[in-house]
C-alpha positions as CSV (number, residue, x, y, z in Angstrom):
1,X,3.7,4.5,1.3
2,X,3.0,0.8,1.6
3,X,0.6,-0.8,4.1
4,X,0.6,-4.2,5.6
5,X,-0.9,-6.1,8.6
6,X,2.7,-6.7,9.9
7,X,4.2,-5.2,13.1
8,X,6.5,-2.2,13.0
9,X,9.5,-4.5,13.6
10,X,8.6,-6.8,10.7
11,X,7.9,-3.9,8.3
12,X,11.2,-2.3,9.3
13,X,13.1,-5.5,8.6
14,X,11.3,-6.0,5.3
15,X,12.0,-2.5,4.2
16,X,15.7,-2.9,5.0
17,X,16.0,-6.3,3.4
18,X,14.6,-5.0,0.1
19,X,16.0,-1.5,0.3
20,X,12.5,0.1,-0.1
21,X,12.8,3.9,-0.6
22,X,9.5,4.5,1.2
23,X,7.9,3.8,4.5
24,X,5.6,0.9,5.3
25,X,2.6,1.6,7.4
26,X,1.3,-0.9,9.9
27,X,-2.4,-1.7,9.7
28,X,-2.3,-4.3,12.4
29,X,-6.0,-3.8,13.2
30,X,-6.9,-3.9,9.5
31,X,-9.0,-0.7,9.7
32,X,-7.4,1.1,6.8
33,X,-7.3,-1.9,4.6
34,X,-10.9,-2.7,5.1
35,X,-11.9,1.0,4.6
36,X,-10.1,1.1,1.3
37,X,-11.5,-2.2,0.2
38,X,-8.1,-3.9,0.1
39,X,-9.1,-6.6,2.6
40,X,-11.9,-8.0,4.6
41,X,-11.9,-8.1,8.4
42,X,-11.1,-11.8,8.4
43,X,-8.3,-11.6,5.8
44,X,-4.8,-12.8,6.7
45,X,-3.2,-10.1,4.4
46,X,-4.4,-7.2,2.2
47,X,-4.7,-7.5,-1.5
48,X,-2.0,-5.9,-3.6
49,X,-3.9,-2.8,-4.7
50,X,-2.8,0.9,-4.8
51,X,-4.4,4.3,-4.6
52,X,-3.2,7.6,-5.9
53,X,-4.3,10.2,-3.2
54,X,-4.0,13.9,-3.5
55,X,-2.9,16.4,-0.9
56,X,-6.5,16.8,0.3
57,X,-6.9,13.1,0.8
58,X,-9.1,12.5,-2.3
59,X,-8.6,9.2,-4.2
60,X,-7.6,10.3,-7.7
61,X,-7.1,6.8,-9.1
62,X,-7.5,3.2,-7.9
63,X,-5.2,0.5,-9.2
64,X,-6.9,-2.9,-8.8
65,X,-4.0,-4.9,-10.1
66,X,-0.5,-4.0,-9.2
67,X,2.6,-5.5,-10.7
68,X,5.5,-4.3,-8.5
69,X,8.0,-4.0,-11.4
70,X,5.7,-1.9,-13.5
71,X,3.7,0.1,-11.0
72,X,6.1,3.0,-10.2
73,X,6.2,3.9,-13.9
74,X,2.4,3.6,-14.1
75,X,1.9,6.0,-11.2
76,X,4.5,8.5,-12.4
77,X,2.8,8.6,-15.8
78,X,-0.5,9.3,-14.1
79,X,1.1,12.1,-12.1
80,X,2.5,13.7,-15.3
């Protein structure tokens, strides 16, 4: 899943425009992004970071630098 500060309507339009195969969560109050260290409370947008989280909610791996073109393969390799 992806997360942004945008509204549900904006995320839905962005998802449709780029044909994203996953949902985008709306963190309009920035609580999740601040909790995961992806943003500060006064940030205009979260950093492009990623977390691999298991079924119990534990963070298995943090990706501090994400290149969208390469990241899916990187995560899949870590899952295998």
